[in-house]
N, C-alpha and C positions, 0 to 999 in steps of 0.2 A: 581670242585665241583658245586653242584646245588645252585643257588642263594637263593632258598627257605631254604636250610639247613644253609647257611651263616646267613640269617635273623633270623632263629630259634635259632642259637647259640648266636647271639648278644642279642636276646630277653632273653635268659637264663642268660647271664652275667648281664644284667640290673635287672633281678629279684633278683640277688644276691647283688645288691647295686651299681654296677659300672655304670658310665654314659658314653654313647656312644657319643652323640653330644650335644652341647650347643652353641647357637648363630651361627649355621652353621659350627662349627669346632669340630673335634674329641677331646674328653677329656681324659678318662681313657684308652681307647683302640681304635684301628683303624682297619678298614677293607681295605685290600690292594689287588687290582687286579694285578696279576703278569705280565700282559701285559701293564696296563695303570697306575699303581700306586694307591695311596690312593683314595678311593671312595668319600671322603669329605676332605677338607683341614685338615692337621694334622701338625701344626707348630713345634711340638717337634720331628718329625720323618722325616728322609730322605729316599729316594728310588732311586735305580738305578740298572744298570746291571754291574756286576763286573766279572773279569776274575778269575776263580778258576781252576788252571791247564789248561787243554785244553778246559774247559767249560766256557761259558759266561752265567751267570744266574742272575735272578732277586733277589734282597735282600733289606732288610731294616735295619736301625740302628738309634740309638738316635742321634739327631743333635750334630755335633761336635765330634762324637765318632766313626768315620769310621775305619773299620778294614778289612783286607783281609781274616781273618779267618771266614769262613761261617759255620753256623750250618745247616745241612741238615736233613730232616726227615728220620727216620729209614727205611731202605729198598728202599730208593729213588734211581732211576737210571736216568741218563741224557738222554740216548737213548729213544726216543719216548715221552719224557716229553714235557710239554708246553714250556719249555725253548728251547728244541731241535726242535720241530715241533708244533708251536702254532696253535690251532684251537678254535674258539669261536662260539657257537651257541646262537643267540639272542632268547629271549623267543618267539617272534612272528614268528620265523622260525622253531621252534622245531618240530611242527607237520608235516611240509613239508620236513624237512631234516632227522629227526631221528624217527625211529619206535621202540617203546618199545617192547623188546622180553621177558625178564625174570628178576627175582631177584635172585642173588646168595649171600647168607649170607648178607653182608653189601654193596653189589655192585649191581647197576642197569645196565643191559646190553641192549644197543640199537643197531639197524642196521643203519649205515650211508647210506642213500639211494643214495647219490651221489658217495661216494667212494666204496660202496658195501662191507664194512668191519664193524665188530663189534667195538663199542666204549663203554667205561665203565665210570660210575660215582659213586664215593664213596657215600654211604648214611648212615652216622653214626646215631646211636640212641641217641637222644638229650633229656635230661630231662627238665621238667618245664611245666607250664600251659599257657604260652603266646600263642596267636593265631598263630604266625608263627611256634611254636613248634608243636602245635596240627595239623596244616596243613601238616607238614612233616610226622607226624604219620599217618594221614588219607591217605596221598599219598601212604605210604607203604602198608596200609591195602587194598587200591584199587588195587595196583599191585598184591598182593597176591590173591585177589578175582578173578581177571581176569585170573591169572595163573590157578587157580582151575577150573574156567569155561572152559578153553581150555582143561584141562585134563578130564573133565566130558563129553564133547561132543561125543567122540568116544565110551565111556562106555555106554552112553545113547542110542546110535544107536544100540549097541549090547545087550541092556537091561541087563547089567551086574550089578545087584543090589549089589552084594558083593563088587565089585570094587568101586561103587559109595558111599557106606556107610561111609568110613573114610573121604571122601571129604565133604559130607554133614555134618558130625559131626564136622569137622574143621570150616566150615562156621557157624554152629549153636552154637557151644560151645566155639569157640575162637574168630573168627573175628567179628561176630555180637555183642557179649558182649563188645568187645574192642571199637567198633565204637559207640555203644549205650552209653557207659560210657562218651565218649567225648560229644555226642549229648545232654545228659541230664545235663552235667556240663557246663564248660566254652564255649563249642562249640555250644550251642543251637541256636545262631544267625549266625552260619557259614554255608553258602551254601554247602561247601564241606562235612560237617558232615552229613547233610540230604541226599546229593547225595550218599555218601558211604553206608549209611544204606539202601537206596533205592536199590542200586545195589545188595547188599547181599540178601535182601528180594526178589528181582526179580528172582535171581538164585534159591532161596529156594522155588520158586513158590507161594509166598505169595503176590499176585499181588495187592490186594486192599491196603495193608499196603505200598507196594512199591510205588504205585501211589501217596499216600499221602506224602511220603517222597520226591519224585521227584517234586511234585507241590510246596512243601515248599522250596526246593532248588531253584527252578525257581523264586519263589516269592522273595527270598533274593538276588538273582543275576540273573537279566534278561539277556537273550541273550547268555548264555553259551551253546555252541554247543553240548557238551557231555550231558548236562542235557536235552536239547530239544530232542536229539536223543532217550535217554532212556525213556522220557515221551511218545513220539510217539510210541515206541515199546510196552511199558507197557499198554497204552490205547488200542492199536491195538490188543494185545493178549487177552484183555477182550471184544473185539468186539465193542469198543467205537470209531469207526472210525470217526464219525463227530466231536467228542470232540478232537480227535488227530489232525485233519486237520489244525487248526490255528497254532498249535506248529510246524507241518511239514512245513508250509509256512514260519514261522518265522525263522526256521533253514536255509532255502536257502537264506533268506534275509540277515542274519547276516554272512553267510559263503557261498557265491555264487559259490565257486570253489570246494565245497565238493561233490563228486560224490555220496557218501553214503546218504547225506541229500536229494539229488534229487531223488535217488531211493526210499527212505522212503516216500517222497511226492507222487511219482508215485503210490506206493502201497496204500497209503491212498485214493488217488483219484479213483483208481480202485475199492476199497471197497465201495466208496460212489457213484459209478456209473458215475463218471465224465470222460467219455471216451476221449474226445478231449484234455483236459488239461493233463490227465494222459499220453497220447501219447507224448505230447511236453516235459513233465518232464522226462520220461525215455529216450527219445532221447538226452536230455541235459546231463543226467547222463552218457550215453554211450560215448558222445562226450568228456566229461571230463576224463573218464577212460574206454577205450574200452575193457580192460581185466578184469574188475570187474566181478567175476562169478555170483554173486547174481543179479546184474543189467542186465547182459546178459540173465540170465534165465527169468527174468521178460519180457524183450524185445521179446525173442524168443517165449514166451508163451502168449504174450499180448492178442491175439484174443480169446484164450480159457477162459480168465477170464470173458468175456462178453457173 
């Protein structure tokens, strides 16, 4: 499961009056990682791996009440599970190892770039108004928005207005109002709320409004690479290349191994007439990812820009 969803669910339980932690210990409920056990000390709970038939699986039980009878989730299978073949992706390695592909009902689908296989994360709908819950909702809206943008690109190339209309309507009538409701309520000081609204507005071609949303997201959380990228793009599409340049520089400072960030910086510098630095930036982008088609195009057509 996603740590964001775990935090959101814990937040929902606390809104209902349960206490998660006090004085560094679990009180009314505990969060347990099935590889490492309770995330904070829980004196009333025991954790271990027990033999259930031919399976050795992680389980919890109240202190002093051990039993070999194990309750398993409905539909659970040992083959391929964390108990069978454990895999854990740390937050700071997610972008390098897993590439988001799509959302299917309550499942997020990623490509494991190392294994070359699809992996799946359950993303339940969690009620409540706590910030972790809202973040999970915003994450879902972002994924849906990016999926729609990918569907729109070939239709825009074909100028298929009839095919584009339902996608525009979904953005305008469903996803934007959902994000705005969070933004105007509890999420008004959440960077992710402003980012999500900015993303939808950018795809709807409402650039001035999108720019304001991205600027606010950046103000609330400095140095977020996704926000800096979108801000550079949004300003560039409005011809504000000099304004975009500081954000493009900041993006490569906070994420120096991001080929896309270096490509964005190169285009900003090209538009500002900074030839020498632009050449160095696009060379750095190609060195980081020689196969990136956008950066290759910029490099191959570099002289024509001037």
